C-alpha positions in Angstrom: 6.3 185.4 75.1 6.3 182.2 72.9 3.0 182.1 71.1 1.2 179.9 73.4 1.8 182.1 76.2 -0.1 184.8 74.7 -2.8 182.7 73.6 -3.2 182.1 77.6 -3.3 185.2 77.5 -5.6 186.2 74.6 -7.7 183.7 77.0 -8.1 185.1 79.7 -9.0 188.7 78.4 -11.6 187.1 76.5 -13.1 185.5 79.3 -12.3 187.8 81.9 -14.7 190.8 78.8 -16.9 188.0 78.1 -17.8 188.0 82.7 -16.7 183.9 82.5 -14.2 185.5 84.8 -12.5 188.0 87.5 -9.3 187.8 86.6 -7.6 188.6 83.5 -4.5 191.2 82.3 -4.5 194.6 84.2 -5.2 197.2 81.5 -1.3 198.3 81.0 -0.9 194.6 79.8 -4.1 194.4 77.3 -3.6 197.5 76.0 -0.1 196.5 75.2 -1.2 192.8 73.6 -3.4 194.1 71.4 -1.0 197.2 70.2 2.1 194.4 69.6 -0.5 192.0 68.0 -2.0 194.7 65.8 1.6 195.3 64.4 2.2 192.3 63.9 0.4 190.0 61.9 2.2 187.0 61.8 2.6 187.0 65.4 -1.1 187.2 65.3 -1.8 184.4 63.5 0.8 181.9 65.7 -1.1 183.0 68.7 -4.5 182.5 67.3 -3.9 179.0 66.4 -2.3 178.2 69.9 -6.0 179.9 70.6 -7.4 177.3 68.7 -5.5 174.2 70.2 -6.3 175.4 73.5 -10.1 176.3 73.1 -9.8 172.4 70.5 -8.4 170.7 74.2 -12.1 171.1 76.4 -12.5 175.0 77.0 -15.8 176.5 77.0 -15.1 178.6 74.6 -16.8 179.3 71.1 -14.5 179.8 68.2 -16.2 182.0 66.0 -16.7 184.0 69.0 -13.7 184.3 70.0 -11.7 184.6 66.5 -14.9 188.2 66.4 -13.2 189.9 69.9 -9.4 189.3 68.2 -9.8 190.9 65.5 -12.8 192.9 65.8 -12.6 194.2 70.3 -9.3 193.4 70.9 -7.0 194.1 68.6 -5.1 198.1 67.7 -4.3 199.4 64.7 -1.0 199.4 64.6 0.0 203.2 64.6 1.2 203.4 60.9 -2.5 202.0 59.9 -4.7 205.1 62.0 
């Protein structure tokens, strides 16, 4: 997946978690995404940069809250680091 596609998934998951939308990735996709990003910080950084651009285009998502959610609530530590 491209960083933009990952950003779209993250945005949908964030909105679902915050009650801004009922639609979002299913639990299996969310877990796979969280695990993958936790094990690939370079991809996480690219997805975060793409998501920031998406937010700058006039979304209703606040960047500091989204960054906290991504880093603390969503991302799962890589199994090697647990």
